[in-house]
N, C-alpha and C positions, 0 to 999 in steps of 0.2 A: 366585560369583553366586547359585547355588542355595542355598548355605548361608546367605548374607545374607538371601535372600528368606524362607527357613524361619525364621530367627531373628526376622525382622520380624513374620511371621505369629504366631509363638508369643508375642511381646511384645504384639501387639494383642489376642490371645486372653486373656492374663492381665489386661490392662488392662480389657477388657470384663467379665471375671469379677469383678475387684476392684470395679469400678464397680457391678455388680449387687449384690454383697454389701453395699456401702456403702448402696445404696438400700434393701435389705431390712432393714438393721440399724436403721433408724429405727422399725421396728415391734417390739413385744414378741413374743418367741418363746415359745409356750406348749405344754406337753404335758399333755393331759387323761388321767388314769389312772382308769378306771372298772371295773377288774377285779373289784371287790367290790360294784358297784352298777350298775343299769341306766341308761345315758345315751344320749340321742338325739343323736349327734354331728352328724347332718345339721342338726338344729334349732339346736344350739349354734353351729355354724359360720355358719349363715344369720343368727343374731341378734347375733353378735359379729364384726365385720369390721375392727376396728382393730388386731388382733393377727394374727400368723402362727401357725397351729396346726401343730405338728411331729409327725412319726411317731417321731422319735428323742428319747428323754427326756434323753440326755446333752447334746444340742446345745441344749436349751431353756433360756430364761432363768428360767422358772417351771414347776415340776412340780406339778400340782394333783392331789392324791390324794383321791378321793371314796369314802367308805364309807357304808354304810346299815345300820341296825339297826331291827328291828320294835319298836314300842311297845305297851304294854298295851292301848291303845284300838283297835289294829288299823291305825294309821298307821305312819309311818316317821320315824326320826330320822337326818338326814344330817349328816355331818361332812366339811368341806372343809379340808384342810391345804395351804397354799401354801408350797412349798419354793423359795426363791430359789437360783439357780445362776448360774454364770459372772459377768456384770457385776452381778447382783443377789444375789450369794452371801450377803450379810448380811441378807437379807430372809426372814422367815418369819411366817406368821399362820395362825390357825385360826378357822373360822366354823362355827356350828351352826344348823340350823333343823328344825322338825317339820312334817310334812304331815298333813292331816286324813285320818281313816280312809276317808272317802267321796270323797276327791280323785280326779279323773280323771287319766289319763296326761298330758293337756294341762296341767292345773294343776300337776302335779308337775314336769314338765320346765320350765315357765315359772318356777317358784320356784327350781329349780336354776340356771337361767341367770341369774336376778337375783343370786343369791349368788356365782356365779362372777364376775360383773361387779363386785360389791362388793369381792371379794378381790383382783382384778386392778387395781382403780382406782389404788392407790398406785404401782404399777409403771408403768402406762400414763401416769400423770402425769409421769413422768421421761423420756418418749420424745417424739419430734416429733409422734406421732399424738395427743397430748393436746389439741391445738388443735381437733381434729375431734370430740372426745368431747362427748356431751350428758349432763348430770347433772340429775336431778330429785329434789329433797328434799321434795316436796309429797306429803302423804298423800292417797290417793284415797279419798274418803268413800263408803261403801256402807252399806246398812242393817245389815249384819252387824257392821262395825267401829264403827258408832255405838253399838251396844249393848255391844260388847266393847272398851272403851277400854283402852289400854295402862297407864293409871294406876290401874286398878281390879284387885283380885285376882280370879283366875279361880275361878268357882264352878261345880261340876258337879252338876246335878240328879240324875244317875244314880249319884253317889258312886263314879265311876270303874269301874262295872260295864259290861262289854261282852258283848252276847249275839249269837250267830250261829246260824242255823238254815238247813239246806239239804237238797237232795235231788239225786241224780245217777243217771244210767243210761246204758247203751250197748247197742246191738244190732249183731250182726255175723253174716252168713249167706252161704252159697253153696250149691251143690247137695248138698254132702256134710257140711257143718258148720254148726251154728247155736250162737250164744252170746248169753246175755242176762245183764246185770249191773245190779242195782238197789241203791241205797244211800241212807241218810238220816243226817244228823248234826245235833247240837246242842251248843253250848258256851256256857259262862258264865265270864268271866274278870274279875278285878280286880287291877290291877297298880299299885303305888305304890313309892316308894323303900324303904319299910319292910316291905311285905308283898306277896306274890304268891299269889293263890288262883285255882284253876281247877277247873271241872267239865266233863266231856266225855262225849258219848254218840255211838256210831257203830254202825250195823247195815247189813249187806249180804247179798245173796243172789245166787248165781251158778248158772245152769243151762246146761250144755253138752250138745249132742246130736251124736254122731258116727255117720255112716252109711257103710257100705262093703260090698263084696261078698266073700263067703268061700265058695269052691267053688260059685259060681253062685247063692248064696243071699244076699239083701240082709239085712245085719245092722244093728242100731241099738244104740248105747250111750248111755245118759243118765246124766249126772253132775250131782248137786246138792250144793252146799256153801253153808253160811251162816256168818256171823261176827257176833258181838255183843260190844261192848266199852263198858264204863262206867268212867271214871277220875276221880279227884279228887286234888288235891295242894295243899299249903300250904307256902310257903317264907317264913321270917322272917329279916330282916336283923339281924345283931348289930353289925357295924361295916363299915368299908370293905373288909375282907378276909374276914370270917367270916359264915356263914349256916347255918341248920339248917332242917329241915323233914321232911315225910313225904309219901308218895304211896300211894294204894290203888287197886285195880283189880279189876273183875269182868269175866270174859270167857267166851265160848263160841266154839268153832271146830271144825267137823266135820273139816276137813283134818288138824288136829293132835290128833285124838282127845280134844278138850277139851269135856266136857259141862258143865262149870262150874268156874271157877277163881277163888279169892279170893286176891289178892296184896297184901301190905303191906310197905312199906319205910320205915324211919326213918334219916336220914343227917345228917351234918355236912359242910360244904364250906369249903375255904380257897382263896382266890385270892391267888397270890403278888404280883400287881399289883393296885392298887385297882380295884374293879369299874367305876368311872367311866371307866377307860381302855380299855373293851371295844372301841372302834372301832379302836384301834391294837394292843393286845396283851391277851391273855387266857390265863391259865395257872391252871387250877383242879385241886384234888385233893379227892376226896370219899370218904367211907367210911360204910357203913350196914349195918344188920342187916335181914334179910328173913325173911318167913314167908309160906307159901302153902298153901292147902288145895285139892287137886285132885280132881275127880270125872271119871271117864273113861267114854266110850261103850263101849269094849271093854277087856277085861283086858290089862294092859300086859305087857311083857317081864319085869317083876319081879313078876308075878302080883298086881297091885294093881288094884282098881276105885276105891278112894278112899284118899287118904293126905294127911298134913300134913307139910310139910318146912320146916326152918329152915336158914338159911344167912347168908352175908354177901356184900357186893359192894364193890369199890373201883374208882374211875374217876380218870383223869387226862386233861385236855384242854388243848391248847396251840393258840393262834391268833395269828398275826402279820400285820398289814397295814402294809407299809413301802414305801418308794420303789422298792426292788428287786423287789417283787412280794408275793404272799400265800402263806402256808403254814398248814396246819392238821394237827394230829396228835392222835390219841386212842387210849387203851388202857383196857380194862376187864377185870376178872376177878371171877368169882363161883363159889362152890361150896356144896355142902350139908354141914352139920356131921356128919351120921350116916355119910357116906362121902366122904372128901376126893378120891377118884378121880372123883367126879361133878362136873366143873367145866366152865366155859366161859371161854375167853380170846379176846377180840376186839381188833382193831387196825384203824385206818384212818389214811391220810395223804393229803393233797391239797396240791400245790405248783404254783404258777405263777410262774416266775422269769424276769425279763428279765436275761439274762447280760450283754449289751452293748446298744448302742443299737438294733440290728436283730435280735438273736438272743434267742429266748425258748424256754423249756422248760416243759412241764407234765407232771405225773404224778398219777394217783389210784390208790389201792390200798385195799381193805378185805378183811378175812378173819376167819375164826373157827375155833378148835378147839372142836368141840362134843362134849363127853363127858358131857352132862347130859340126854340125851333120855329121861328116865324115863317120858314119856307115850306112847312108841311102842307100838302094839298088838301083842299076842302073835301069832305066826304070820306067815308070809310074805305079801307082797302079790301079787296076781295081775298078769299082764301088762297087762290093761286098766286096773287101778287105778294102775299106774305111769305108763302113757302118758297117761292122762287127768288125772293129778295128783289123784286122788280121795282119796288118803290119803298121809300123810308116811311116808317110810321112813328107815332109819338112814343117817347120814352123819357121819363123824368130822371133816369140815372143809368149808368153803366159802370161796370168794374171788372177787374181781372186780378187774380192773385195766385202766387205759387210760393212754395216754401220747402225747406229741406233741412234735415239735421244729420250730420255725418260724424262718425267716430272711427278713428284709425288707431290700431294698437299693434304691437309686435315689434319687429326690427325697425330701427330708425334709419338704417343705411339704405341707400338706393343707387348703387354704383353700376349695376350690371345692365348690359344691353343684350336682349335676346328677342329678335324679331320673328322667331319661328311661328308659322301658322297664322300670323297676323293678317296676311292677305287672303285667307280663305273665308268662304261664306258658309257658315254652319246653320243658317236658317232652314 
């Protein structure tokens, strides 16, 4: 009798589960992947309620991969790839749109939702939820789009030049420590498919004051550093895979014993994939010749106050944005011709991979072998200079790494929006 009752309960449970699955199957199951772009998922879920948003990409009918790249004007170019899965495995589509450089976060998220709706529409049309969909093909007339008709070619009165000017600062203090940082910057950039030109200027000053007691006597250490940097570059396109250009730079930096440095580099670059596929995959190899004239505050460890150095540099960079996640890898090498033992080798990698529906892994690593610190001042640094970072000291390497493993389990649905208590501070 007990076995019969248990079997009946199990049968009822599975019947309810199957009925629930049949009810939810009428909705399109969607996984939004914004690992390479900022998405307001609360807003997306509140604006689109005819689909089920899943936390498991494997179980979804459509995997939406959203990527974002900066444009020359200061705005963003979004790419949305709609990968059909399961019952929609034969569906795939790609949409693009650009945002204005002065667009607010509200305007950007509104535009993103609009294109997500457009991309999902063909799939929603094949579900029972289609009868509740509202479609509007009427253009909203505003003063801006009356002047900017889609049928007219775009004309730019600034000839694609974008200028930025800014200032920043911060102050931090307590009873024993005071820190003040001030900075200013200016840039001018022009970016087209054929040519990329940029000018940049940055200057900053930092003053730190340390106070402490030593043998009953109050001591004070004042540390002043400043940094000035002016840069210019010009990059010319040859075709879909090749480009060439140069960069030049003038800088001063008290921390690095740099009283004045002029740097010039001319290089050529090859992209194994066409440049237009940058949102999905990017693999470049570049090589260039370098020249620099250094003027130092203090005599260096090589007994130099001023010197001119010639060398070369090679770079390779790989970036992939796919359904399984994102990964980036880069390596660069440079050395001076007069002494090949003076070299610098740098590497970085960043990976965020979804191993299964609920298991994801991320890792970031960057490091350098630094054998080219020709600018280091002669003589040892004092304890105060080291602790207050007043001057740079020799180091043959540096690295940084971070990693994480995350596993999510439980419900795959993620449709509800509940902002209660999100604005409170419980610290």
